[in-house]
N, C-alpha and C positions, 0 to 999 in steps of 0.2 A: 773495809770489804777484804776479804781473805784474798792469797793467791788463785786460789781454786775458783771463788767466784770472780775474780776479775777475769781468769781464762775463758770460764764459761760465756760470763756477758758477750768478751771480746769472738767467741765462736758464734752466738749467737749474732751477733751488728755483721761478721763478716758473710754470713750463710744469708743474707738478706738480697735477693738478686733485684728484687721492682722496685727497690727504695736504695736509692742513693743515701747513705751517712758517714758524714764526715765528722770529724771529733779536731777542733784547733784553739789555737792558744788566744789569748784575748786583743793579738796584734793580727788574729788571724794565719798563722804558722799551721799549717798539717798536721795533725797529731794522729789522726784514723783515718782510712781511707778503704771501706768494704768493696764487697765483687761487685755488689749494687752501681759506686761513685764507677768502678772502671765498667761495666756494661753501658753505662747512661753517660759518662764524659769520655770513653774512649783510654783514658792513660790509664797504666797499671799503677800499682801502687810504690812498687818503688820508684816513680816518675812524677808522684804526686806527694809523698809524704815529706816533710822540713819544707815545703814551698806554700808562701802564702796563696792564701785562697783567691786571693784577688785575679789569678790567671784565667778564673774560671768569667770574669765577668767580661765586657765589653772595654777593651785596651783606652785610653784617653782620659782626658778629665770628668765625662761623663759616667763614665764606669767608674771611675773613683767617688764619685760624689754619691752614686747611688752605692755603691759598697760602706761607706762612711755612713751615709744615713739610717741603711738598714741595719748593720751592728748598734748605732748610737740608741736604735729606735728599741732595739732587744735589750740593751745595759738599761735602760729607763725601765722599762715594761717586763722585765724577764722573760719577752718571749715576742717574737715578730711572726708574720705570719700572709702570706702574699705571691703574685706571681712574678716572676721575673725572667728576661733572657739570658739563657747561657750559653758559651761557647764548648764546641766540642772540641777534640784533637783533630780532626781533618778542617777543625775552621767554619765548619757551620754551628747556625743558630739555633736554638729553640725554645718553646716555652718551658718554663719549670716553675712548679709548685714547691715552695720550701716553706720549713719549720722551722723557725731558727729559733734555740730556745739558752738561757744562759747555765755553765758549770759553776756551782761555787762548791768551798771549800766546806770542811766540818764548821768553820766561826760564820759560814755567811758570805765569806766575802768571792766576788766572780773571779773563776780561774781561767775561764773560756768558754766556747762556744759547740753547743752542739746541732748541727744542721742534718736534716731530713727531707730530701727534696725529691719528686719526680717528675718526670717527662710527660707532660700532659700535649705534647702534638697530637696524639690520636683521639684525646677526648676534645681537644678545640676543634677538630674537622668534624668527628660525628657530630659535635652541637652545632657547628654551622650546614650541614648536610641538614641537621634537622630543622634548625631557624629554615632553610631554604626551600625546606619540602612542604613544611606549614605556611612559607609567604605561599606558596604554587598553589598551596589548597585551597586556600583562603583567595586567591585570584579568581579559581573555578568557582568556587560559592558565588561570591562577591558578583560574577559575570554570567551566573545564570538567569535565565527569564523568570523563575518558579521561584517563591519563597520557599526559603528553609531554614527550617529550625531542627537542632536537638531537644532530647526530653529525654529525662530522667527518669528512671522506673516510678519515681512518685508523682510523674504526670508533671513535673517541673521545667518548665525552658533554661536551657542551659547555654543557647547560642543561636545568634540567626541570622541571615543575612541583611545586605539592604534592601533587598526586595522585597524579602517579609516585613522590615520596617514600614515600608512603602503601601504595602499591601491591609496593614492590620490599624494603619493610623497610630501607632503608638513611634515612642522613641525606641533605640535599644536597650537602652539601662530603665527602660519600663517595661520592656518584654522578659528580659531576662530574671532568672528569679521566680517569673511569675505561674502559678498554677495552667496549663493550658485549658482547664474546664472554663474558666474566665473569660476566654476568646472565642467559645465556640456556642452556637444556639442549634440545638440544647443544649446541656453543658453535657450531657448525659451522651455526648457523642464523643469526648477526648477519654472519655474509658473505657467505649468501643472500639476506637483508632489504637490504643495502645496494648490493649488486651491481644486484639485480634493481631497485629505486627507481635507480638511476642509468641503466640502460641504461633501462629503458621511461618513466621520468620518473614515473612511482606504481606502489607496491602496494598490494594490497587484500587482504585477510583472510587472510593467513599466518599460521596457525595453528603458536606455539611456546610453551614452556613457561616463566616466569620464576624464578630461584633466587634464595630469602630466603634472609638469611644465617643459621638454625636448620635448612637445608636442605630445608624446606618449597617444592615446587615450585606456582606459581597459571598454570593454563590461561590462555595469551592470544591474544587475536587483535591482528595487528599492522598498520598500513595506516602508509604513508610515501610522503613528495613530497619532491623535491629545491627549494631554492630558491639564488638566489647571494647572497654575503655578500661587502660592501665592494666598492673601485671594479674591484680588479681579475679578481671575476666567480665569484671562487671558490666552489663548490658545497658547500652543506653538506646533510643531511638531516633532514627534521623528523615525527616519528613517534607516531602515537597508540596507544597501549597500551591496548587494556579486557580486563578480568577477563569470561573467559568460562568460567570453569568451571564454576557455575550450571547455566547455557546448555549448555554440553557434554554436564553429567550428564543434564538432560531431553532433549537431542538422543538421546542414548545411550538412556537408557529409550524413549523416543518409536519407534528403531528397535527395539529388542526387542519393545515391544507389535504394532507391525507385523508383524514375523515371527512372531509370535503369531495374529494377524489372519488372517497369511493363512494358517497353518496351518488355523486355526477354519475361513476360508471355503471351503478343500479340502474340508474334513471336510464343511460343510454342504452343497456342490455334491455330495458324495458321496451322501449320505443322500437329498438332494433328488432327484437321480437314481436311486435305488434306491427312492426315494416314489414316482417316476413307472412307473417299470419295472413295480412291485408293482400301482399302480394302473391301469396299462392291462393287466396277467394277470387281474387278478380281475376286471376289468369286461367281459373278453371272456371269462371263464368265466362268469359272470353271464348274460349274456347269449344266451347258447344255451339253458339251460333256459327264461329267460324271454319269449324269443320262441315257444318250444311252448306255454306259458302262456296267452300272448295271441293263440293263433293259435288254440289249441284252443277257448278262452272264446268270440272270434268267431266262430268257427264253429258252437258251440251255438245261439247268439241267433241267427245270420241261417239257419240251416238250415231248409228248406222244409217238411219235417215234425215241426214245431212239439209236441213232446212233453213241453214244459218244465211245471211248473206256475207258478205265479206267484212264489213265494217263492223257488223256483230259480234263475227269472228274475233275479230283482232278486240273488238271493247273483252269477249270474253278472256281475252286470253291475260288481258291486263288484270284484269279480277282477279285471275287464277292466279298469277304471278304475284301480285298484291296482297294475296291471303295465303300463300305460301311463306311468303316473307312475313307478314304481320303472325302466321304460323310459328316461325322458328323465333320470331324475338318474344313470345308469349311464353315458347319454352324454355327459353336462355332466361328468362326472368321467376319461370317456375323453380328451375332447377337452382339458382342463385336463391332462392328463398327456402329450397329443403337445405341444401350448403348451411347457408347459418343458424338456419334451425337445428340443423344435425338430423335432417331427419332423411337424407339424399342415404340413399344404401347401394353399395359396388355389389355388382354381383359376377364376380372371377369364374371363367371359364377358359378353359385350352386352345388357344387360336394361334393360326400362323399370320406371323407379323407384315412379311409380304403381301399376305393376299389383302389386310385387310389397307396396307396403305396403297394398292392397288386399287381395291374398290373407293376410296377417299377421291386418290387422283382422277378417276374415270367420272365421278359424278362433277367433277368440275371442270373438264372438257369441252364443256360448250361456253362457259366464261373466257375460257384461255383460247377459244378460238376466236371469240366476238374480239379482244384485245389483241392479239398476235403474239400470244407471251409462251415462250419455248416452255417447258416442266419437263424433268429430267429428275430419274432416279436411280440411286445407288441404293441398291438391298445386299446388306451382306449374309452369308449364308450362316455364318455362325450364332447368330439371332433364332432361327427358327421358330420354335413353339414356346407361348409363353402361358403365365395362368394371371388374365387381369380382366377386368369389365372391358370385353371389347366394345361393346356401344358407347363406352366415355373413350377409351381411346380413339374410336374414329373420330369424336364429337372436339375430341382437343388437337389431332389431326385437321381437321374440318376448319375450325377456327381458324388454326396458324396458316392454312393455304389461303383460306378467304381473305386475310388479313393482307398476305402476300400481293392476290390479283387486285386486290382493291388498292394498293399503293404503288404498284409496278405499273410505269409509264408503258404504253403502248411497244413492241417489238423486245420489249423485255425478257428475263428469265430467272426461272423459279429453279429450285435446286433441291430437292429431297435426299436426305442422307440417313441410311439407317444402321448400325453397326453394333456390334459389339464393347459395352464400354468396360467391363469385369466381369469375370465367372457370374456373379450374382446379378449386375444391371447392364443394361442396354440403354444408348441412345438414338432420340431422332431428332433430327438438324433440318429446320426448314432456313433454306439464306435465298434470300431475292438480289433485285438489283434496282429496287424503290426508291424513295425520297429519300428513305432513312429517317432517324429520330435523333435530337442534340441530346447529347449525354445528359443536361439537365431535366430533362423532360422523359425520362426513359420510367423513373416512380411513378409519372402521372398517369402511364398506358396502363397502370394495374389497378386506377382506381375505378370504382364502379360508377357510370352516367359520364364520364370523363373522358374529352378526347383531347389530343396535344392540337387538333386543328377544329378551333372551337369558332363562336361567335356567327352572326346573322350571313356571314360572307366565305364560309367557309366550301372547301371544294367538295371534301368526302363524307359522305354520308354512314350515317351508325349510329347507336345507341351508346356504345364504349361500355356494353355488356360482355364481347365475345371472351377477349384475354384476363379481365377480371374473374373468370369464370373458369374460362381455363386453367388460371392459374391454379384457383381452389381445387379444381377438380385433379391436377397434377398431385396437389399436395395431399390429398384425401387417398392416391394411389401410393404414397410415401417416394412419389421422386420430387423432383427439381425440375426450374424452368430457370435458363442464362439467357441472357441479353446482349448482345454485343451489336450498334450500329453507331454510324456515323452520317452526320446528316449530309444529303445525296448522292451518297455511297451506300445504300441499301439497309439489310437489317439482316441478324441470323437468330432466330429463336433456338436453342439447342433446350430438349427436353430427357431427363434422364427420368428411364423409372424400372424398378425391380422386376426381374422374371417371373417374380412371383409375389402375387399381393400381400400385402401384409395383413396379419391377423386381426389386427383392429385398426381401425380408419381412422386418421387424423392430421392436419395439415402440419407440414412440419416447417420450423423456422425456416428465413429467408438467409442465403447466405449474401456476402459482399460480393455487388457486380449481378446480385442475382435476386429472383424471388421464389417462392416457393407456396 
């Protein structure tokens, strides 16, 4: 080698900063120390040249033995490669990958060593972090309650978790490398799952059947997404497989139950329609003779030539009162039948709410007087005129006041308050000091033909139609009815109504603590 070539080679070696390049005699005396060696070990060339390379190894017998072993193996094989721990100038140690080769002269005799080394601390740290990440990811995959597998674009399984092993009834080795189509029934489901996942990037809730070795099938839900593997960006599919056998059975049972309920509901609707038609028909037939009874009784009681004996007048009065009571009952039944059949029509007119309230209150004054009940009214001037069915409004208020009279002991009181609720609605409140209603019994008072005070020994008479009909009328008028009551401490019924009737009549849904 010429002097120029030697100079050029020395320049190249010295300019290498990533690798330490050190040339030594056979005994380890350093002849060449490049810039890379300075950066890695911390010694400038002037402090390293002429020293024995042993000072880079750990001191003591262990370091000496390691040095001798490496040099002996290099001499025997012309080359040694491995990782050892080296020392820096500041005393710190680090892992170093070394390639040690033997320098020979023209005759082939060993003349020294050339050591090329690199600090691999960062590589080891990255490798350890990668191992930790892989272990963490494996823990996540194995802790999943769903079966998880990865599939390449050829449809072959590349990895599975333990849950997938259990779900498929196969071993892990028996799954990896197998085509996905061999696990699914029908096998075409594999192609569909993979193609859809690749096309859309995600697949959800694809229902398939998983074939177990014994021929048993398991209904599964298949979710999948794609991810890239390696630097070339090759795609794979990761799939979640969930056993939905029980869920599918319950879903089928629920669907069957819904079909049965639908049939039952149709039958109930037909029965309700027949009931409504029957009630309407029988009510009409009863009203005709009843009107005659009421009419003739009233005629005899009011005739100018009074020829009735006192006991006859008493009997006729009982007949007239009973007839009127029965007529009100029949009218309630007829109204209820019309509401349920959708044939009840509202006739909104403009009327003064205060006047309607006073009229209803006046009609009940005889009953109030007979039971020594005080009736107080509080009418807000903010309400004024409204556009509603005045007859149905009076009917609602009459039913509420009649109930208050019936269930309030003698010398009690009833309070009626009308006030504006907001610019579009107003409320009518009927409050009494009566017997009250237990909280658990409140829903019962709005059921047809049902009364809280029931049984042969009941104290209060009635059919249980007033409040159910009131509830339906309030709903048809676009309102709501709230009930607040405590057993032994009276009741408060609050009806909220729009100032103007809704364009179409429909029953509004109930609110919590209220019915509408």
